C-alpha positions as CSV (number, residue, x, y, z in Angstrom):
1,M,117.3,76.6,147.7
2,S,120.4,77.6,146.3
3,V,120.8,78.7,142.6
4,P,123.2,76.5,140.0
5,T,125.8,78.2,138.6
6,I,125.4,79.1,134.6
7,T,128.6,79.0,132.5
8,R,128.3,80.1,129.2
9,R,129.6,76.6,127.8
10,T,126.5,74.7,130.1
11,F,123.8,77.0,128.8
12,L,125.0,76.9,125.0
13,T,125.0,73.1,125.7
14,T,121.4,73.1,127.1
15,G,120.6,75.3,124.2
16,V,121.6,72.8,121.4
17,A,120.1,69.9,123.7
18,G,116.7,71.9,123.5
19,G,114.2,69.6,123.8
20,V,115.2,67.9,127.0
21,V,113.1,69.6,129.6
22,G,114.6,68.0,132.6
23,A,118.0,69.7,131.8
24,A,116.8,73.2,131.6
25,V,115.4,72.3,135.0
26,S,118.5,71.3,136.4
27,V,120.1,74.1,134.5
28,F,117.5,77.4,134.6
29,G,116.4,76.1,138.2
30,F,112.5,76.2,137.3
31,D,110.3,74.7,135.6
32,V,110.2,75.6,131.7
33,K,107.0,73.9,131.1
34,P,104.8,76.5,131.3
35,A,106.8,78.6,129.0
36,A,107.3,75.8,126.5
37,A,103.1,75.7,126.5
38,Q,102.5,79.0,126.1
39,A,105.4,79.2,123.6
40,R,103.4,76.9,121.1
41,T,99.9,79.0,121.7
42,L,99.5,80.7,118.5
43,K,98.3,84.5,118.8
44,I,95.8,83.9,116.6
45,E,94.1,80.7,118.6
46,R,91.1,82.5,119.8
47,T,90.9,85.5,117.2
48,T,88.4,86.1,114.9
49,E,88.9,86.4,111.3
50,T,87.6,89.1,108.6
51,R,88.4,89.0,105.3
52,S,89.4,92.1,103.6
53,V,91.3,94.0,101.0
54,C,94.6,95.9,101.3
55,P,94.0,99.9,100.9
56,Y,97.3,101.1,99.7
57,C,97.6,100.0,95.9
58,A,95.6,98.7,92.7
59,V,96.5,95.6,93.1
60,G,94.0,94.4,95.4
61,C,95.4,92.1,97.5
62,S,92.8,90.4,100.1
63,V,93.5,90.0,103.6
64,I,92.6,88.1,106.9
65,I,92.7,90.6,110.0
66,H,92.4,89.0,113.3
67,T,90.8,90.6,116.2
68,L,90.2,90.1,119.7
69,G,86.7,90.9,120.8
70,D,83.2,89.7,120.9
71,R,82.2,91.6,118.3
72,S,79.1,93.3,119.7
73,R,77.8,96.3,118.4
74,N,79.3,99.4,120.4
75,V,81.9,97.6,122.2
76,T,85.2,99.2,121.2
77,G,87.5,96.3,123.1
78,T,87.7,94.6,119.9
79,T,91.7,94.7,119.0
80,V,93.6,93.4,115.7
81,V,96.2,91.2,116.7
82,H,97.3,90.0,113.1
83,V,96.8,90.9,109.5
84,E,98.0,88.2,106.6
85,G,96.9,87.6,103.1
86,D,94.7,85.5,102.2
87,P,95.4,81.9,100.8
88,D,92.2,81.3,99.3
89,S,92.3,85.0,97.0
90,P,93.5,84.3,93.5
91,I,94.8,87.5,93.7
92,N,97.5,87.5,95.5
93,R,97.6,84.0,97.0
94,G,98.6,84.4,100.8
95,T,101.6,86.8,99.9
96,L,102.1,90.7,100.7
97,C,104.4,93.4,99.7
98,S,106.3,95.5,102.3
99,K,103.7,97.8,102.4
100,G,100.8,95.2,102.8
101,A,102.4,92.9,105.2
102,T,102.6,95.9,108.0
103,L,98.7,96.9,107.7
104,R,98.3,96.2,111.5
105,D,100.7,99.3,112.0
106,D,98.3,101.4,110.4
107,I,95.0,100.0,112.2
108,V,96.5,100.5,115.4
109,N,98.5,103.5,115.5
110,E,98.2,106.3,118.2
111,R,98.3,108.6,115.4
112,R,95.3,107.2,113.0
113,M,92.7,109.7,112.4
114,T,89.3,108.7,113.8
115,K,87.2,111.5,113.9
116,M,86.7,114.1,110.6
117,L,89.0,117.1,110.7
118,Y,88.0,120.4,108.6
119,R,90.2,123.3,108.0
120,A,88.2,126.4,106.6
121,P,89.8,128.2,103.5
122,G,92.2,130.8,104.9
123,A,92.3,129.0,108.5
124,D,95.5,128.0,110.4
125,H,93.7,125.2,112.1
126,F,91.7,122.2,111.9
127,E,88.1,122.0,113.4
128,E,86.7,118.6,114.7
129,K,83.1,118.3,112.6
130,S,81.2,115.2,112.4
131,W,80.3,113.1,109.4
132,D,77.0,114.5,109.1
133,W,78.3,117.8,108.4
134,A,80.8,116.7,106.1
135,I,78.2,114.9,104.1
136,D,76.0,117.6,103.6
137,R,79.4,120.3,103.1
138,I,80.4,117.4,100.1
139,A,76.7,117.8,99.0
140,H,76.9,121.4,98.6
141,L,79.9,121.8,96.9
142,I,79.0,119.5,94.5
143,K,75.9,121.2,93.8
144,E,76.9,124.8,93.9
145,T,80.2,123.9,91.5
146,R,77.4,122.2,88.8
147,D,75.4,125.0,89.0
148,H,77.8,127.4,88.4
149,R,80.1,125.5,86.1
150,L,78.4,122.9,84.1
151,I,78.9,123.3,80.2
152,T,75.6,122.9,78.3
153,Q,77.1,123.4,74.6
154,D,80.0,122.9,73.3
155,Y,81.6,125.4,70.5
156,K,79.0,124.2,67.6
157,G,76.0,124.5,69.6
158,R,75.5,120.6,70.5
159,T,73.7,120.2,73.9
160,I,76.6,118.5,75.7
161,N,75.8,119.2,79.7
162,A,79.4,118.5,80.9
163,L,81.1,118.9,83.9
164,T,84.5,119.3,84.1
165,A,85.5,121.6,87.1
166,M,85.3,118.8,89.3
167,A,87.0,115.1,89.3
168,V,86.0,111.5,91.0
169,V,88.3,109.0,91.5
170,G,87.5,105.7,92.9
171,G,89.3,103.7,95.5
172,C,91.0,100.2,95.0
173,T,88.5,98.5,97.1
174,D,85.8,99.3,95.1
175,S,83.9,96.5,93.8
176,N,82.9,96.6,90.1
177,E,79.2,97.0,91.1
178,N,80.4,100.1,93.0
179,N,81.8,101.4,90.0
180,Y,79.4,100.9,88.4
181,L,77.1,103.2,90.7
182,I,80.3,105.8,90.7
183,Q,79.8,106.0,87.0
184,K,75.7,106.1,86.9
185,A,75.9,109.2,89.8
186,F,78.8,111.0,88.4
187,R,78.6,111.0,84.6
188,A,75.5,110.2,83.8
189,G,73.6,112.0,86.7
190,L,75.6,114.7,87.2
191,G,77.8,114.8,83.9
192,V,81.2,115.1,85.2
193,I,83.5,113.8,83.0
194,P,86.8,113.1,84.7
195,V,85.8,109.9,86.3
196,E,88.7,108.0,86.5
197,Q,89.6,104.5,89.2
198,Q,92.7,103.6,90.8
199,A,93.3,100.8,89.7
200,R,93.8,102.3,86.4
201,I,96.2,104.7,87.4
């Protein structure tokens, strides 16, 4: 079978006339119908939609994350194929800034940390630790700080029980209910004074 000669003029003429499949077949020498059908298929056609919140700033834009996979427990084959703004959100109405639009590259990234790394004081390298170890370590440091740095009285002798040696910052994806619990746990429970939220910073 002889391959037809394609000149620049023929190629441009065929491209302009784009919708005529018969012309494409005669010029390129093969049937382009399967390729045209594949081009009309959306990359999110067989995906599962999960609604979430962009983690970058305090605006809290809603996003839709499209994943491929059966979402079964202990399955690591789920892949994020697309992230877009949620048009039903009253906050961003489907729009995303330049950082939010690249959120997929933050999720699917070979440099993304998936394990807890700890560098001991004075050490020059990180050690891999479990999340249970990290939670216990944080709890120990909080208790140690409160035991040694709690201010029980002010300069007039009034009881204040204030802890200013540590601070708590909530994230932009925290709900109002979560922020309420943060206030109850750290300000009312432990006496932490510096309690802030990213949406106010």
